[in-house]
MMTF fields as JSON, N, C-alpha, C and O atoms, coordinates in Angstrom:
{
  "mmtfVersion": "1.0.0",
  "mmtfProducer": "UNKNOWN",
  "numBonds": 339,
  "numAtoms": 340,
  "numGroups": 85,
  "numChains": 1,
  "numModels": 1,
  "chainsPerModel": [1],
  "groupsPerChain": [85],
  "chainIdList": ["A"],
  "bondAtomList": [4, 2, 8, 6, 12, 10, 16, 14, 20, 18, 24, 22, 28, 26, 32, 30, 36, 34, 40, 38, 44, 42, 48, 46, 52, 50, 56, 54, 60, 58, 64, 62, 68, 66, 72, 70, 76, 74, 80, 78, 84, 82, 88, 86, 92, 90, 96, 94, 100, 98, 104, 102, 108, 106, 112, 110, 116, 114, 120, 118, 124, 122, 128, 126, 132, 130, 136, 134, 140, 138, 144, 142, 148, 146, 152, 150, 156, 154, 160, 158, 164, 162, 168, 166, 172, 170, 176, 174, 180, 178, 184, 182, 188, 186, 192, 190, 196, 194, 200, 198, 204, 202, 208, 206, 212, 210, 216, 214, 220, 218, 224, 222, 228, 226, 232, 230, 236, 234, 240, 238, 244, 242, 248, 246, 252, 250, 256, 254, 260, 258, 264, 262, 268, 266, 272, 270, 276, 274, 280, 278, 284, 282, 288, 286, 292, 290, 296, 294, 300, 298, 304, 302, 308, 306, 312, 310, 316, 314, 320, 318, 324, 322, 328, 326, 332, 330, 336, 334],
  "bondOrderList": [1, 1, 1, 1, 1, 1, 1, 1, 1, 1, 1, 1, 1, 1, 1, 1, 1, 1, 1, 1, 1, 1, 1, 1, 1, 1, 1, 1, 1, 1, 1, 1, 1, 1, 1, 1, 1, 1, 1, 1, 1, 1, 1, 1, 1, 1, 1, 1, 1, 1, 1, 1, 1, 1, 1, 1, 1, 1, 1, 1, 1, 1, 1, 1, 1, 1, 1, 1, 1, 1, 1, 1, 1, 1, 1, 1, 1, 1, 1, 1, 1, 1, 1, 1],
  "groupList": [{"groupName": "MET", "atomNameList": ["N", "CA", "C", "O"], "elementList": ["N", "C", "C", "O"], "formalChargeList": [0, 0, 0, 0], "bondAtomList": [1, 0, 2, 1, 3, 2], "bondOrderList": [1, 1, 2], "singleLetterCode": "M", "chemCompType": "L-PEPTIDE LINKING"}, {"groupName": "PRO", "atomNameList": ["N", "CA", "C", "O"], "elementList": ["N", "C", "C", "O"], "formalChargeList": [0, 0, 0, 0], "bondAtomList": [1, 0, 2, 1, 3, 2], "bondOrderList": [1, 1, 2], "singleLetterCode": "P", "chemCompType": "L-PEPTIDE LINKING"}, {"groupName": "GLU", "atomNameList": ["N", "CA", "C", "O"], "elementList": ["N", "C", "C", "O"], "formalChargeList": [0, 0, 0, 0], "bondAtomList": [1, 0, 2, 1, 3, 2], "bondOrderList": [1, 1, 2], "singleLetterCode": "E", "chemCompType": "L-PEPTIDE LINKING"}, {"groupName": "LEU", "atomNameList": ["N", "CA", "C", "O"], "elementList": ["N", "C", "C", "O"], "formalChargeList": [0, 0, 0, 0], "bondAtomList": [1, 0, 2, 1, 3, 2], "bondOrderList": [1, 1, 2], "singleLetterCode": "L", "chemCompType": "L-PEPTIDE LINKING"}, {"groupName": "SER", "atomNameList": ["N", "CA", "C", "O"], "elementList": ["N", "C", "C", "O"], "formalChargeList": [0, 0, 0, 0], "bondAtomList": [1, 0, 2, 1, 3, 2], "bondOrderList": [1, 1, 2], "singleLetterCode": "S", "chemCompType": "L-PEPTIDE LINKING"}, {"groupName": "LYS", "atomNameList": ["N", "CA", "C", "O"], "elementList": ["N", "C", "C", "O"], "formalChargeList": [0, 0, 0, 0], "bondAtomList": [1, 0, 2, 1, 3, 2], "bondOrderList": [1, 1, 2], "singleLetterCode": "K", "chemCompType": "L-PEPTIDE LINKING"}, {"groupName": "TYR", "atomNameList": ["N", "CA", "C", "O"], "elementList": ["N", "C", "C", "O"], "formalChargeList": [0, 0, 0, 0], "bondAtomList": [1, 0, 2, 1, 3, 2], "bondOrderList": [1, 1, 2], "singleLetterCode": "Y", "chemCompType": "L-PEPTIDE LINKING"}, {"groupName": "VAL", "atomNameList": ["N", "CA", "C", "O"], "elementList": ["N", "C", "C", "O"], "formalChargeList": [0, 0, 0, 0], "bondAtomList": [1, 0, 2, 1, 3, 2], "bondOrderList": [1, 1, 2], "singleLetterCode": "V", "chemCompType": "L-PEPTIDE LINKING"}, {"groupName": "ILE", "atomNameList": ["N", "CA", "C", "O"], "elementList": ["N", "C", "C", "O"], "formalChargeList": [0, 0, 0, 0], "bondAtomList": [1, 0, 2, 1, 3, 2], "bondOrderList": [1, 1, 2], "singleLetterCode": "I", "chemCompType": "L-PEPTIDE LINKING"}, {"groupName": "THR", "atomNameList": ["N", "CA", "C", "O"], "elementList": ["N", "C", "C", "O"], "formalChargeList": [0, 0, 0, 0], "bondAtomList": [1, 0, 2, 1, 3, 2], "bondOrderList": [1, 1, 2], "singleLetterCode": "T", "chemCompType": "L-PEPTIDE LINKING"}, {"groupName": "ASN", "atomNameList": ["N", "CA", "C", "O"], "elementList": ["N", "C", "C", "O"], "formalChargeList": [0, 0, 0, 0], "bondAtomList": [1, 0, 2, 1, 3, 2], "bondOrderList": [1, 1, 2], "singleLetterCode": "N", "chemCompType": "L-PEPTIDE LINKING"}, {"groupName": "CYS", "atomNameList": ["N", "CA", "C", "O"], "elementList": ["N", "C", "C", "O"], "formalChargeList": [0, 0, 0, 0], "bondAtomList": [1, 0, 2, 1, 3, 2], "bondOrderList": [1, 1, 2], "singleLetterCode": "C", "chemCompType": "L-PEPTIDE LINKING"}, {"groupName": "GLY", "atomNameList": ["N", "CA", "C", "O"], "elementList": ["N", "C", "C", "O"], "formalChargeList": [0, 0, 0, 0], "bondAtomList": [1, 0, 2, 1, 3, 2], "bondOrderList": [1, 1, 2], "singleLetterCode": "G", "chemCompType": "PEPTIDE LINKING"}, {"groupName": "ASP", "atomNameList": ["N", "CA", "C", "O"], "elementList": ["N", "C", "C", "O"], "formalChargeList": [0, 0, 0, 0], "bondAtomList": [1, 0, 2, 1, 3, 2], "bondOrderList": [1, 1, 2], "singleLetterCode": "D", "chemCompType": "L-PEPTIDE LINKING"}, {"groupName": "ARG", "atomNameList": ["N", "CA", "C", "O"], "elementList": ["N", "C", "C", "O"], "formalChargeList": [0, 0, 0, 0], "bondAtomList": [1, 0, 2, 1, 3, 2], "bondOrderList": [1, 1, 2], "singleLetterCode": "R", "chemCompType": "L-PEPTIDE LINKING"}, {"groupName": "HIS", "atomNameList": ["N", "CA", "C", "O"], "elementList": ["N", "C", "C", "O"], "formalChargeList": [0, 0, 0, 0], "bondAtomList": [1, 0, 2, 1, 3, 2], "bondOrderList": [1, 1, 2], "singleLetterCode": "H", "chemCompType": "L-PEPTIDE LINKING"}, {"groupName": "ALA", "atomNameList": ["N", "CA", "C", "O"], "elementList": ["N", "C", "C", "O"], "formalChargeList": [0, 0, 0, 0], "bondAtomList": [1, 0, 2, 1, 3, 2], "bondOrderList": [1, 1, 2], "singleLetterCode": "A", "chemCompType": "L-PEPTIDE LINKING"}, {"groupName": "PHE", "atomNameList": ["N", "CA", "C", "O"], "elementList": ["N", "C", "C", "O"], "formalChargeList": [0, 0, 0, 0], "bondAtomList": [1, 0, 2, 1, 3, 2], "bondOrderList": [1, 1, 2], "singleLetterCode": "F", "chemCompType": "L-PEPTIDE LINKING"}, {"groupName": "GLN", "atomNameList": ["N", "CA", "C", "O"], "elementList": ["N", "C", "C", "O"], "formalChargeList": [0, 0, 0, 0], "bondAtomList": [1, 0, 2, 1, 3, 2], "bondOrderList": [1, 1, 2], "singleLetterCode": "Q", "chemCompType": "L-PEPTIDE LINKING"}],
  "groupTypeList": [0, 1, 2, 3, 4, 5, 5, 6, 6, 7, 6, 0, 8, 3, 9, 7, 9, 10, 5, 3, 6, 11, 12, 6, 9, 13, 13, 8, 2, 14, 14, 6, 4, 3, 15, 11, 4, 12, 5, 12, 16, 5, 17, 9, 14, 16, 10, 5, 1, 3, 5, 3, 7, 6, 9, 18, 2, 17, 13, 4, 5, 18, 16, 16, 18, 5, 2, 2, 6, 14, 8, 5, 15, 3, 4, 14, 3, 2, 5, 2, 5, 3, 8, 2, 3],
  "groupIdList": [1, 2, 3, 4, 5, 6, 7, 8, 9, 10, 11, 12, 13, 14, 15, 16, 17, 18, 19, 20, 21, 22, 23, 24, 25, 26, 27, 28, 29, 30, 31, 32, 33, 34, 35, 36, 37, 38, 39, 40, 41, 42, 43, 44, 45, 46, 47, 48, 49, 50, 51, 52, 53, 54, 55, 56, 57, 58, 59, 60, 61, 62, 63, 64, 65, 66, 67, 68, 69, 70, 71, 72, 73, 74, 75, 76, 77, 78, 79, 80, 81, 82, 83, 84, 85],
  "secStructList": [7, 7, 7, 7, 7, 7, 7, 3, 3, 3, 3, 3, 3, 3, 3, 6, 6, 1, 7, 3, 3, 3, 3, 3, 3, 1, 7, 2, 2, 2, 2, 2, 2, 2, 2, 2, 6, 6, 7, 1, 7, 1, 6, 6, 6, 6, 1, 7, 3, 3, 3, 3, 3, 3, 3, 3, 3, 3, 1, 7, 1, 2, 2, 2, 2, 2, 2, 2, 2, 2, 2, 6, 6, 1, 7, 2, 2, 2, 2, 2, 2, 2, 6, 6, 7],
  "xCoordList": [148.072, 147.619, 149.168, 149.389, 149.748, 151.129, 150.652, 149.594, 151.318, 151.008, 151.332, 152.329, 150.435, 150.5, 151.317, 150.975, 152.341, 153.323, 152.941, 152.616, 152.99, 152.797, 152.622, 153.155, 151.939, 151.748, 151.885, 151.298, 152.474, 152.631, 151.9, 151.726, 151.759, 151.39, 151.554, 152.292, 151.371, 151.741, 150.829, 150.386, 150.218, 148.847, 149.375, 150.479, 147.714, 147.88, 146.423, 145.489, 146.544, 144.82, 144.853, 145.691, 143.897, 143.483, 142.768, 142.093, 143.104, 142.684, 141.399, 141.036, 140.603, 139.969, 140.19, 139.307, 141.853, 142.615, 143.359, 144.522, 142.792, 143.705, 144.985, 145.644, 145.384, 146.747, 146.791, 145.845, 148.053, 148.242, 149.176, 150.206, 148.815, 149.431, 150.145, 149.353, 151.256, 151.655, 152.123, 152.723, 151.894, 152.101, 152.422, 152.395, 152.654, 153.135, 152.264, 151.979, 151.745, 151.588, 151.23, 151.491, 150.638, 150.264, 149.233, 148.936, 148.203, 146.449, 145.805, 145.28, 145.965, 145.174, 143.766, 143.542, 143.245, 141.277, 141.841, 141.636, 142.459, 143.091, 143.438, 142.68, 145.169, 145.327, 144.736, 145.114, 143.641, 142.907, 141.975, 141.896, 141.317, 140.363, 141.333, 141.015, 142.125, 143.253, 143.402, 143.413, 143.513, 143.665, 142.25, 142.116, 141.284, 140.088, 139.256, 138.139, 139.857, 139.32, 140.296, 140.026, 141.173, 142.196, 143.464, 144.399, 143.374, 144.133, 145.647, 146.585, 145.554, 147.005, 148.267, 148.799, 148.56, 149.86, 149.484, 148.339, 150.467, 149.985, 149.534, 148.676, 150.186, 149.617, 147.689, 146.852, 147.514, 146.098, 145.19, 143.967, 146.266, 144.743, 145.035, 144.503, 145.738, 145.748, 144.867, 143.882, 145.01, 144.221, 143.577, 144.053, 141.885, 141.177, 140.998, 140.437, 141.604, 141.389, 139.803, 138.888, 139.614, 138.936, 138.318, 137.135, 139.472, 139.325, 140.473, 141.344, 140.774, 142.192, 141.817, 140.826, 143.246, 143.285, 144.427, 144.776, 145.006, 146.161, 146.646, 146.877, 146.679, 146.983, 148.035, 147.788, 148.899, 150.044, 150.708, 151.351, 150.452, 150.659, 152.305, 152.554, 153.334, 154.533, 154.347, 153.319, 155.316, 156.161, 156.876, 157.002, 157.397, 158.172, 157.753, 156.632, 158.482, 158.518, 159.319, 159.387, 160.332, 161.169, 161.294, 161.878, 160.709, 160.268, 159.061, 158.934, 158.108, 157.069, 157.763, 157.527, 158.447, 159.196, 160.332, 160.617, 160.662, 161.343, 160.552, 160.94, 159.4, 158.48, 157.649, 157.412, 157.4, 156.919, 157.95, 157.435, 159.414, 160.1, 160.394, 160.674, 160.113, 159.936, 159.186, 159.57, 157.738, 156.694, 156.861, 156.423, 157.471, 157.083, 158.22, 158.259, 158.891, 160.039, 159.713, 160.561, 158.207, 157.736, 156.603, 155.574, 156.991, 155.993, 154.767, 154.475, 153.712, 152.489, 151.796, 150.774, 152.553, 152.206, 152.103, 151.265, 153.53, 153.639, 152.846, 152.051, 152.972, 151.835, 150.351, 149.925, 149.598, 148.947, 148.382, 147.215, 149.75, 149.616, 149.837, 149.587, 150.396, 150.647, 148.965, 148.595, 148.409, 147.077, 145.988, 144.824, 146.413, 145.32, 144.497, 143.543, 144.14, 143.205, 142.725, 141.992],
  "yCoordList": [144.769, 145.106, 144.599, 143.526, 145.533, 144.776, 143.727, 143.833, 142.514, 141.921, 141.869, 141.452, 142.297, 142.603, 141.618, 140.461, 142.248, 141.76, 140.294, 140.423, 139.854, 138.076, 139.691, 140.799, 139.197, 139.916, 138.702, 137.636, 138.888, 137.975, 138.654, 139.765, 137.815, 138.523, 138.212, 137.243, 138.418, 138.132, 138.056, 139.192, 137.252, 137.18, 136.841, 136.585, 137.014, 136.29, 136.176, 136.976, 134.693, 134.216, 133.964, 133.292, 134.541, 134.558, 132.696, 132.357, 131.721, 131.019, 131.203, 132.153, 129.691, 129.665, 129.508, 129.554, 129.169, 129.347, 130.177, 129.974, 131.696, 132.754, 132.824, 133.863, 131.66, 131.809, 132.591, 132.655, 133.113, 133.825, 133.09, 132.603, 133.018, 131.986, 132.915, 133.162, 133.359, 133.961, 133.169, 132.131, 133.581, 132.531, 133.696, 134.89, 133.407, 134.017, 133.494, 132.311, 134.033, 133.202, 133.817, 134.992, 133.074, 134.587, 134.367, 134.625, 133.715, 133.909, 133.476, 132.418, 134.846, 135.091, 133.961, 133.162, 134.268, 133.451, 131.469, 130.708, 131.211, 130.066, 129.605, 128.832, 130.188, 129.632, 129.767, 128.956, 130.529, 130.651, 129.348, 128.578, 129.337, 128.138, 126.533, 125.719, 126.706, 125.531, 125.323, 124.2, 126.388, 126.449, 126.101, 125.395, 126.646, 126.537, 125.02, 124.675, 124.513, 123.306, 121.835, 120.684, 122.112, 121.392, 120.924, 120.191, 121.282, 121.368, 122.295, 122.165, 123.034, 124.169, 123.438, 122.351, 124.545, 123.712, 123.226, 123.437, 122.391, 121.325, 122.266, 121.909, 123.538, 124.104, 124.681, 124.547, 125.236, 125.525, 124.199, 124.212, 122.729, 121.496, 121.183, 120.266, 121.865, 121.769, 122.998, 122.637, 123.719, 124.859, 125.996, 126.942, 125.305, 125.943, 127.556, 128.14, 128.102, 129.074, 129.757, 128.934, 130.604, 131.726, 132.919, 132.99, 133.853, 134.478, 135.11, 134.846, 135.943, 136.243, 137.898, 138.625, 138.037, 139.376, 140.447, 141.315, 140.049, 141.138, 140.42, 139.233, 141.324, 140.837, 142.303, 143.489, 141.895, 142.884, 142.269, 141.22, 143.202, 142.802, 143.45, 144.65, 142.419, 142.883, 142.496, 141.933, 142.803, 142.394, 141.535, 141.138, 141.332, 139.974, 139.001, 139.071, 137.801, 136.296, 136.646, 135.952, 137.516, 137.058, 138.671, 138.794, 139.692, 140.427, 140.107, 140.75, 138.983, 138.65, 137.413, 137.26, 136.919, 136.063, 136.402, 135.929, 137.393, 138.515, 138.925, 138.487, 139.792, 140.164, 139.033, 139.34, 138.006, 136.911, 136.626, 136.872, 136.135, 135.956, 137.161, 136.952, 138.779, 139.642, 139.311, 138.962, 139.316, 139.019, 137.726, 137.61, 136.847, 135.858, 135.441, 134.462, 136.52, 136.464, 138.049, 138.907, 138.133, 139.597, 139.213, 138.573, 139.7, 139.35, 139.603, 140.645, 138.593, 138.407, 140.152, 140.544, 141.069, 141.93, 143.288, 144.097, 142.824, 143.551, 142.827, 143.463, 141.866, 141.092, 141.859, 142.053, 142.298, 142.982, 143.959, 144.243, 144.763, 146.269, 146.324, 147.434, 145.343, 145.134, 145.232, 145.748, 144.444, 144.018, 144.641, 144.258, 145.757, 146.284, 145.682, 146.416, 144.771, 143.798, 144.448, 143.804],
  "zCoordList": [128.002, 129.432, 130.597, 131.157, 130.59, 132.329, 132.915, 133.537, 132.843, 134.275, 135.87, 136.459, 136.228, 137.728, 138.882, 139.127, 139.464, 140.376, 141.507, 142.687, 141.266, 142.613, 144.07, 144.124, 144.689, 146.422, 147.346, 147.158, 148.067, 149.306, 150.994, 151.496, 151.221, 153.07, 154.292, 154.474, 154.673, 156.524, 157.268, 157.434, 157.89, 158.574, 160.254, 160.734, 160.962, 162.032, 162.543, 162.485, 163.162, 163.388, 164.759, 165.36, 165.207, 166.657, 166.528, 165.556, 167.698, 168.259, 169.031, 169.725, 168.648, 169.971, 170.911, 171.768, 171.297, 173.074, 173.088, 173.436, 172.61, 172.793, 172.051, 172.033, 171.391, 170.844, 169.297, 168.512, 169.118, 167.908, 167.164, 167.632, 166.036, 164.862, 163.612, 162.702, 163.469, 162.258, 161.301, 161.58, 160.001, 159.043, 157.612, 157.912, 156.416, 155.339, 154.258, 154.439, 153.164, 151.647, 150.534, 150.276, 149.852, 148.408, 148.021, 146.854, 149.054, 149.516, 150.383, 150.732, 150.805, 152.122, 152.49, 153.4, 151.627, 151.551, 151.672, 152.617, 150.528, 150.388, 151.603, 152.188, 152.415, 153.516, 154.3, 155.146, 154.801, 155.861, 156.023, 156.981, 154.833, 154.198, 155.13, 155.998, 154.592, 154.936, 156.41, 156.914, 157.059, 158.79, 159.421, 160.421, 158.761, 159.212, 158.702, 159.086, 158.057, 157.466, 158.118, 157.777, 158.868, 159.872, 158.533, 158.855, 157.53, 156.911, 156.918, 156.132, 157.813, 157.475, 158.186, 157.961, 159.212, 160.012, 161.092, 161.495, 161.865, 162.826, 164.003, 164.811, 164.057, 165.203, 165.11, 166.003, 163.882, 164.116, 163.861, 163.724, 163.814, 163.811, 165.337, 165.963, 165.722, 167.216, 167.919, 168.563, 167.879, 168.076, 167.114, 166.485, 167.345, 165.685, 165.844, 166.771, 164.731, 164.211, 164.941, 164.981, 165.267, 165.68, 164.53, 164.198, 164.006, 163.051, 162.858, 163.687, 161.933, 160.739, 161.496, 161.418, 162.284, 162.677, 162.555, 163.355, 161.034, 161.144, 159.435, 159.204, 158.659, 157.569, 156.915, 157.132, 156.311, 155.673, 154.576, 154.622, 153.302, 152.037, 151.702, 151.822, 151.27, 150.503, 148.942, 148.566, 148.121, 147.266, 146.57, 145.412, 147.845, 147.784, 148.316, 148.82, 148.385, 149.565, 150.031, 151.045, 150.044, 151.17, 151.995, 153.071, 151.346, 152.523, 153.539, 154.581, 153.137, 153.613, 154.994, 156.192, 154.243, 154.98, 156.391, 157.491, 155.606, 156.541, 157.836, 158.92, 157.759, 158.281, 159.529, 160.697, 159.01, 159.312, 160.37, 161.461, 160.532, 161.209, 162.644, 163.824, 161.644, 163.313, 164.088, 165.204, 163.706, 164.41, 165.235, 166.38, 164.627, 165.243, 166.762, 167.507, 166.708, 168.057, 168.795, 169.041, 169.055, 169.278, 170.483, 170.272, 171.662, 172.722, 172.455, 171.869, 172.879, 172.826, 173.275, 172.712, 174.372, 174.33, 172.737, 172.339, 172.289, 171.137, 170.082, 169.39, 169.962, 168.997, 168.513, 167.375, 170.189, 170.395, 170.175, 169.904, 170.372, 169.513, 168.539, 168.07, 167.583, 166.422, 165.388, 164.334, 166.419, 165.34, 166.081, 165.966, 166.967, 168.668, 168.839, 168.582, 169.119, 169.939, 171.409, 172.159]
}
């Protein structure tokens, strides 16, 4: 049986303070749990996660990082259009 290649994800979290956090990971469930438990990024420790609002899958870490960088430079309105809030 051929080995499946590792997947990477870009994600956005809406916080209780109505802010958007963007990141990348190779395990969405684990990373979101870390954010919710207060052990994720400094930003989500200060702005508690409300819900995961966006995910996109990539075949390489480099592609995921490139997309994360692009999204982080979008305006709030452009991010909302991307996730269709």
